[in-house]
N, C-alpha and C positions, 0 to 999 in steps of 0.2 A: 501493500500498500506507499512506503514509503518514494519508489521511486515513482518516478512519474514520467506517463505517458507520453507514447513518443506524440499518440493528434489524438485529439479531443478535443471538444469544444462546448457550444452554451455553457446553462447554468451562470455561476459565478465566476468562467471559466477560471477557474487556481489550477486546474494542469496538477491537483494533488484530488486522490483517489481517495474519498470522503464514506463511512461506512454510514447508512449501512448501504450496502451492495446489489446491483438487482442485473440481470438477465435483459441485457436490451432490447434486442437482436444480433445480423449481420448482412457483411459486405460480401461481392465477387466483382474482383477486375475481370470484362473481358479483356481480349487481345487488343489491339490497337484499329484490325475491321474485320468486325465481327462480320459472322451473315447467320448461323442458323447453329443451336444444339441446345442440349437438355444436360441434367444433372440431378441426382438423387440425393439431399441431408438429410439421413432421417433421425438424425439421434446427436446430442453435445452432453458430456460427461465431467463431471468434478466430480473428482476422488481424493481425495485430504487423508496426504501419508500419517503413517498411525507410526510415527518419532520415540525414540528415547530420548528427553531433551539432555544436553549438556550445558552448565550455567558457568559462566565466569565472573567476577565481579573485576572491572577495568582500572577502577578509579574510586577509591569511598574512600570523601573529601573529609571524612567527620577524623576519618587516621592517618590521612595522610595532605598534607596544604601544603605541596608544591608552587614554585612563584609562574605564574601563566605571564602570557602577552597578548596586553589588552592591546589593543591595536587604537593606536592614535588617539590610547586614551587622558593624556591634560588638554589638549588642542580636542577633544566631543566629550571631554565634560562626563569619562564615562571612569569610571574607579571597577577596584574590587579589595571583597579581604575576606577571615573568614569566621563566623557571629554564628552567638547561637539563634537557632531556627524556630517559633514554631511554640507550642505547648509544653512540649517539652526539652525543649531547647538543647536541639538537637544541631553538630557545631555542622554548618556548610559552606560552601563556596558562594558567597555573597556578592551579587554585579549591582549595580548603581550609577542611575544614569540621571542628571539635569536635562533641563529646557535644551537641545541639540539639538544644528543641525546634520544628523543622521539619522539615516531610517534605519538602520540598526546597528549593536553590538558585536563584538564580534571579537574570540578570539580561540588561542593557543594554549596546549600543555608545552611546560623547556621540559619537557622528560619525554624518552622512549616508553610509549605502553603496543607495547606486540597483542592485535587479537589471535581465535585461531581463527584459524582456516574452516571455508564454511559454503557451501554452495545454499543453502536458507537462516535463517537464522532471526532472532528478533529481539532488537538492542530496548534495552530497560532502562529509562531517564527517572529516578524519582527528585520531580524540583518543587519547588516552594511558589506562590506566587499570592500575593498582600489582594485583599478585593482591592474592585474593579480594571484588572487584571491587563500592563499597560503591552504583553508580547504578544503578536497575535498571530507569531509562526513561531517553533524554536526549529536551529536545523543542526543537529548531528553531519560534523566533518569525520572524514578518515581520511587517511594518511594512505597511499600503497605502494610499491617494492620502486616504484618510478621515482615517485614521490606527489603524483597527481592528486588532488585533494578532492574527491566527491565527497557531493551535503545531499542529506535524506531529510523531509521537512512532515512536521504534524504540525495540522495550524490547530491553535486553540482558544475556545469563546471566551472574550473579555471576566463571562461570570467566573470559571474556572479558578481558585484562588484553595488556598491552605498550601498539602503536601498530596501532591498527582505524581502518578508511576504515568510516562509517556510514554506510548510503544510505537517505537521502530521496527516495523518486518521488512525484513530484505532479502533483496536474489540477488546475485549473485551472476545467475543465466542472463539477467535482463539490463540492457546499456540504462548509466542513469547519462540522460545529458547536463546534468546540476554536476561537475565537473569541467578543474582547469589545474592548468600548469603542472611539475613534471618534466620531466624526460621525453615521456612518450605520453598524449591522450587521448586514451584509447574510447572515453569514459565505460571503462570498469573495473571493478576490485583487483589484483592485481597480488597476489598473495608474495610474498609477502606481506601484515600492510600493517598499521593500525592507527588507536586512537588520535583526537590530533585536538579536537577542541569543539566550538559552540558559536554558533550565531542564535540572535535574535531579531526580531525585523518589530520595530515599534507599531501602535496601535494610531500614538499619537503624539508627532517628535516639537508637542509643546508641554508636556510634561515630564511631570520627575517620576520614578518610578524604581521599581527593583524584583529583584526576581532571587534565589535561590535552586545548590543545585546541590543534591546529594554525595548519593553513590548511583552510579554506572555500569551495567551486570547484560550480557550475550549470550543469550538462549542459542548455541545451537540446535538446528533441527533438522538438518538434513548433511551433509559433504558430501556429493558425487567427487570431490576431487580424489585422486589419485597421495598416498600418502609420500614421502618426496624424500628420494635415499637423502643422502648428507655428506661428504669427503668429511673424516676425522686423519688428524696425522699427528694430534697430540697436545696443540692446539692453536689457541683460537685463527693465526694469521700464514694455518698452513703449509708449515715446514716441513720437513722431514726429518727428525738428527738425526748423526747415525745417532747407532744405541737404542731406535728409540720405534726401530723399525714392525716392531710388531703394535704399532699405536696405527697401523695405518688401515684403512679401514670404511665401509662405506656398513653406516646408521640407516635402520628406518624402525623411525618407534610410530607408533598404533597409536593414536588419540583417541580414535574410532569408539563407540560404543559394540564395538564389536571384534570378532577376530576376521582376519582377513590373509585371505590364497593371496600370494601372486607370486608370480617371474621376474628374475632383472636378470639381465647379462651387461655386463660393460666390457670395452677394450681399453688399452692406457697407452698414447703413446709418448715418445720421447720426445724432446723439445728438436728434434728434424725431422718431426712424421711421421718414424717408423713406428707401425706398431710390437711392443717388445710383451704384450701378456691380451686375454682374450680369456672371458669362461661363461655360464651362466647358470644359474641356481632355480630351481625352487624350493620356496617358502610358506611359514603358513605363520604368522604374527596373531598371538592372544592377545587382544584388549587390554590396553591400560599398560602392554612391555611391548621392548622394544629388540630391531636384527640384529645383529655384527656380524652383515657379510668379511671378512678378514682379505686382503689385496698383498699379491703379490708384491714383494719391496726391490724396489730400480736397483742396479747394481755401479751405477752411475752416480754420479751427480748430476745436477742439471734438473731441465721443468719437465712437468713429468702433464698429459690431458686424459684427464679419464671420462668417455665418454659411455652412460650409463641407459639402456632401455630399459622402465617397469611398466609393467602390466594384470593387474589384479583382472583376482576369477571372475567379479560382476561387472555383467554387458556396459553399463551406464555409465562405470568410471575410463573414461580415454587412458589411453594407453601415454606415457610419460616419457618425452627427451630429456634427461637433463647434460649440463656440462662442467664439470668441474677443470680445476690441478689445483696442482702442490709445487715445491718444490723438496730434491734431497739433494742437503748441503749444511756444509757446516760452517754456521754464524758466524759471519766474522765482527759481531759483537752482541752486548757493546762493552767498550773500552772506557777504559776510567779515562779521568778527564780532558781533557778541551784538546781538538784536535790537532796535532801539530805535522804544521811540514803544508806540504798543498791539502788544500781544504774540501774533504770527500761531506758533497751537500745535494738535498733536492730544493723541492720547493713544492709546498700544500699549503691547503688551503683547511689548516684544520677548522678554525673558528666557523667554520662555517656549518660542523658538522658537533650532536650530542658528547657527551665528555666521553662514555667511556669510548666511541668511536674515537677522539681524541690519544686517550692512554690506548687505543690497542695503533694507530697511526705512528703513535713517539714507538713503540714495544716493532713496527714492522722498520722503518729508521734504521737502528742500533741494530736489530739486526745484521740489518747487511750491508753496516759496516761506516752510514752517517754519521757525519758529527754535527753541523751546519741543516739548519730548515728554514728558508726562505719564508717569510710569510706577513700579508698585509695586514696592519694596524689595525685598519678602520679604526678612521678616525668618529667619525657618525656614533661611533660603539661606545667609543670611550671617553670619547663628550659629546654628550648630546643636549650639551646646551651649552654656553660661553662658561655659564656658572655652578655646572652641572661637571664631573667626573668620576667616573664610570668603569674602573681596577679590571673590578671579577673578573670578566671571559681571557681578557689579556694574561692574564696574573694566574690562572687556573694552567692554560697554554703552557707556558716558560713552565711552572712547573712538572707540566706533566712531561714533557720532553727532556729535563733537567734529570728526573731522575735517572734516564740513562744517559745523563752527563752529554746530553744535546743539546747546544743551544740554537738561539733563532736569531735569524735576520731578519729582522724587518722595515715595513719598508714606511716610511713615512709619506701616507696616502689614505682613502681622498677625500676631496672637499664636503664636509659639515654638509651640510642643507641650510646655517645659520648664518654658516660664516661666509659664503662665498660674498665677493667682494662687490659693491656696487658700480661701481665702475669699472667692471665688467664684460672686455668686450669680443662675445665666440669670435672667434675664427670663421666658423661653421658655422652661420646662426640653426640655422635647421637643425642644429642635433642639441639635444642638450642635455647629453655625459659633460663630462669634464670637465667643471668649472673650474677658474683662479681662484685662491682663495685670500680672504682680505691678508694682507701680507702682517697686521698685528695681528688675526687671531691664527695665522699658522706659527706667529711667532713663540705666543703660549702654550700654546696646543706641544709645539716639538722643546722647548724649556717642561714642562708640564712632566713631557714622556721619560723623560734619560733625564732627570733629577729622578723618576720613580723607581728606570733600570738603570740605576746606574751598576755597576761589579752585574750584572747579571747579562745584561746586552753589550757586546762588543764589536759589533759590525750593526751598520745602518744605511736604508739606502734610500737613495728620495724621490720618494715620486714610482713610475713604472711607466716605461715606453714615451716621454713626454711628446716624442715626435711623431706619435701617431692622435688624430682628433681624437679616437674617442676615448683617450685616457688622458689629456693635456690639451681641452679645443680653447687652445692661445699661445700668443707669443713665444717664443723660444730665450726672449729679451727677461720678459717675464717668469718662464721658467728656472732663467741664471739667476733670479732674483729671491725665486722659492730656493733655491741651493746656500746659496750665501746666508739667509738667513738660516735656514738651518745648520747651517757649518757655524757657525754663531751661537745661536744658541746649544747646540750640541755640548760645543769643546768650552760653554763657562759652564755648562753644567757637568759635566764629565771626559773633561779633559782626551781620556785614554781611549772614549770610543772614537775609530775609526766610521769614515761616514765616506758615501760610496755616491758617483753621479747614480740617478736611474741608469738602470738597462735601458742601452739604448734598441733598434730593433732589431735595424739590421743595415750594411755602410749604403751607400747615397751609388748611383740614383734608384728609386724605387717609389713607384706613381701615389700611397697611398699617404704619402711621410707631407707632415704639412709645413715642412719644413728641409730641404734638404740641406744643410746649410747646422740643423739646430744642432749635431753634437760637434761639428768644428767652434761653434761660438760657444760650446756650452767649456771644453776642456778649454778653448782660449781665454772669452773674457770673464767665465768662471775660474779661470788658475789660479789655484792655491786658497779656493773654497772648497775643493772636494781634499779624500786621500784615496780613492782608488777608482778608475776608470770602468765602469759594467755596461758589458755588452751583450746582447741575446743569439740572432743568426740562429734561428729556428728553421729546419731544413736536412734532407743529407747532406753522409757529412761532404761530395768533392763541392756543391757548392757552399756549404759552410767554409769548409778549407779553401776554397778562393778568396771570401771571402776577407778570414783574417788574414792568409796575402796581402791583401789591398790596404788593408786595418794597420797592420802594424807600420809600415811603414809612410801611411799617414800620420800615424804619433809623431816618426820620426821628423819629419815634416813641420810638426806645429808644434816643436822640439817638449810635451808630452813625455814627465818623467816617471809621472804617480805609474805603478802599473795597471794592469788592467786584472779583471777575474770575467770568466765565463758564469753569469747565471743565473741564468734563466736562455736551455740552449738544448729540442731535445726531437721526435718525430713520433709524429704520431702513430699508430699501425695498423690505424683505418686500408689505408692501398699500399702496405709492404708487408703487413703479418707481425705474428711478432719475434719471428725471431732473423728475421729482414731486423726489428726494431732494438733487439740487442746487440745485432753488429753496427750498425752505426751509434750506441752508448760507446760500446768499446772504445770506437776510432778517435771520433770526435774529444771524448772524455781524454786518450791521454795525448791527443796531440796537441790539444789548450795543451797539455802541459808540458810538454814538447817545446810552445809559442809563446811561453812566458808567462800567464795564467799560473793566479795565487790561487785558481780551483776551479770548480765543477760543480756547478749545481746543473744539475738532471727535471724537466719538466715532465710529468709531476710525479708525485709520492704510487697519487692515486686517483685508478681513470676519477671522474666524474660524476659520468651515472651509465645507461649497461645500452644503450643503441651501439650495434657495431658501423653502423657507418654513418657517425659523428663523431670527428675530430673530437676538439674536445671531451669526448667520451673515454677516448684511447689514449693520451700521454702517459700513465700510471705505469709504473713502475709494475702496480698488485691494481688487482679489479678492484670494483666500487665496495664488494662484498668480500675484501683482501682476501684474494686467491694469488698465487707471483706468477706473476708473465716470465716468458725467458730472460729478461730486459732485470729484472730481479736476481739471477741468479745470475749473473754476465756482473750486476755491480759489485755485487759478496764478493764471486771469483778478483775482480778488480781491485776490492777494498782488503782482501785476504793478501792478498801479491804483491799489490804495491801502494801498503800505506804508507807511512814517514818512508817512503824511497829519493831517489834523489835523480835528475832530470841528469843524460855525462852527454850523449850530443845522435842526431841524426844519425840511419848507416848507409852508406852507399853503396844501393840492390842494382839490381836489372828493372831497365823501363818498367813501370806499371805498378814494382816493386815497394812500398812505403814498411823502412824499418826504421824505431828509438829505440835510442840504449839506454836503460837507466840503471840505474843501480840501488838493489834494498835497501831496506834498516837491519840485516844479515849480516852484509857485506857481497850476495850475489849478485851475477851483472840478469840483469831485464833486460832480454830483445821481443819490444810487441813490434809485430810485422802483422800483413797483410797482404795482398795478392786482388788489384784496380784493375784487370788489367779477362773483360769477360771473356775474349777468345781466348785464352789461353790457361782459365782459371788452376792450375796447379802448374807450379817451378819447383825446380831443384834450385839449391845454394848447395855448396861450402863453406863451414865456416871451418877456420885453422887457426893453431895453434892456442891451441885448448888445454889444457895443464889440468884442468877438476872430469868433474861429473858433466855431463846433459842434460836436460828434460823436454819434454815438451807441457805445454800447460793447454789444453782448450779453454773455446769461448766460456766454459759455466767451471771453468777451475780443477779440471779432471787432469792427472801427470804424471805421466807414465817414460818411465827412462829412454836415451836414447844412449844409440851405440857408440864410442868414442875408440877411433879407430885412428893408429899414426897419428896424434892430437888434430886428429878430422872427424868431424861430423858429420852427414849429409843432412838436406831437415829440409822440408814441403812450407812451400810456401804457398796457402788455400785465399778463397775468397773470402774462407771464416779467419778472421780474426785467434793472430793465437801469441803466447806465453814462448818464450826460448830459453832456460834459465839454467844457470851456467856457477857450479857448485864450485867450491874449493877450487880459483884459481890465483895462481903466484902472482901473476905478472896482468 
């Protein structure tokens, strides 16, 4: 009843089915050009299904009192509190409003509240309304796995007062057009899903009113969704650690009120798309229990992909196909203390996510060897008004990563809505993004941040990609003034902090730049007001290498002596796949190091969504739900082998072969190598004068010994990058 019908008319035209209901009739569509014909319409049967209900309390505001986000509360004169309501003085979430320009209130709860899976269910909301109830519609909102918000509505009468049970019947097989947002808006509730919040439509905007919400529960009536096998490795980031191979398996939890018989089959592929295992098995799972199907552990380090087909005996349940990945590897971290030498970094947006997910991001970053995480500060979140500061969000994120000895490299960004300069003249007036801040407000923000985080934050970056209109819809000269202010205020509050220019998008020319001389102006006119020159350069390795080969003489010509930092550069896996993404990481990471960068930040740690065709959803080292990709294992291998190493020199190899020589923290020589020749993908070379041992380390960190004969070793340089380790070399 809470699902708005696709087609409705007449009556009060509110597109809501209001009980009591009655069968009205039927309609039949003809072909486009009918001639003649007939059919028999004999009877219509409605069969309510007998069910065993399973009720779950989602939240009880009498026992839990979470922080909620009440939309534009101050502006719209809306408020909330936890108070005692009704004759029995029951504690409830009380929402109140004064005369308001809004048609409704809306809020979401600042914590994850998962839903049980269901096909049909009844949500029950205990709510209290005063006499002359001012709420005409109560709207329950759910959030699905893609971030789509689905709204379900129940009308309320003005006479409804006191404690009421508001019932929201739902059927996930019915399209709900009252939905929005997310990475994929398909108007269906896709699991895993969670309770999001409520909205209430006002009967009279001129009135002052209130209502209260007590408990929210869900009663599952039917669940024709298949049980979902989940992959386990012994930890929530799906890394299989040596010695814990017995923890690898597929777990199926039967939460249904009856036993389930099913058949499951799987295949396992390695990071090079080679099948290494396959099997199938029948099973019977009693209600309330689970079943663990052990998987064979791989013999080598690397990314692995598990393709699962699951079919229950019940013909009403559709077959399920799911795909998972895991990493078999020796974690490179966490390591104690700050990063030493070349900075192993990643970009991420942890503050966008619930706190339990931020803690998983910190764990994932630490295990693969990252020591620094680049993150937006979000000025408007930290300082919602000129006279109000809220450090809670950033404090939590700093502390969550600090537990693993990872430091944040925050970006001073972006302009808070209240701080837009009155004299701002946008370069593109039709674009509302990228406002220029008032200089005084900007200075106060920088000063407040630097004072609070002195000793916890060591690197700060002034804005992000100011050479693009979407981020900075103002001139290069205005950006330089912002950078100068940021430098002065940072150094006053925390002289030891290192201040970076904004990361510039790419080397010009590029059609989307707002000023092709932006980087040149910043490096020259802003000289003395930055410690590090930050540069991005997304895309394939060869394209990136060509940019750096132009950037270095460009810096020399301008007389820039500040070091540079590849602090956001990567490639999405959309068009090239996860294996080629890992190859690109290896090449760009070590090439940047060999060309003098002080560090390398991969963009980004975690996929932003689930759409396989959306570029921004596929930059991550791990998926949105924390399953490692091939690049995660490669990053881990780089950290294990190259952490605290030193670059020595380029190696002169054959045409289209590239080699860079490093010395490890243990004193071994490390020759990073790869082949760019697509016509001759495999080339042999001989290394001579070897007095020690030689080994080959592949893209995923697997090491095998090489035969050294007469102080020489033959190595094969392939399209897949690798490292040759020379240990015990006497000279």
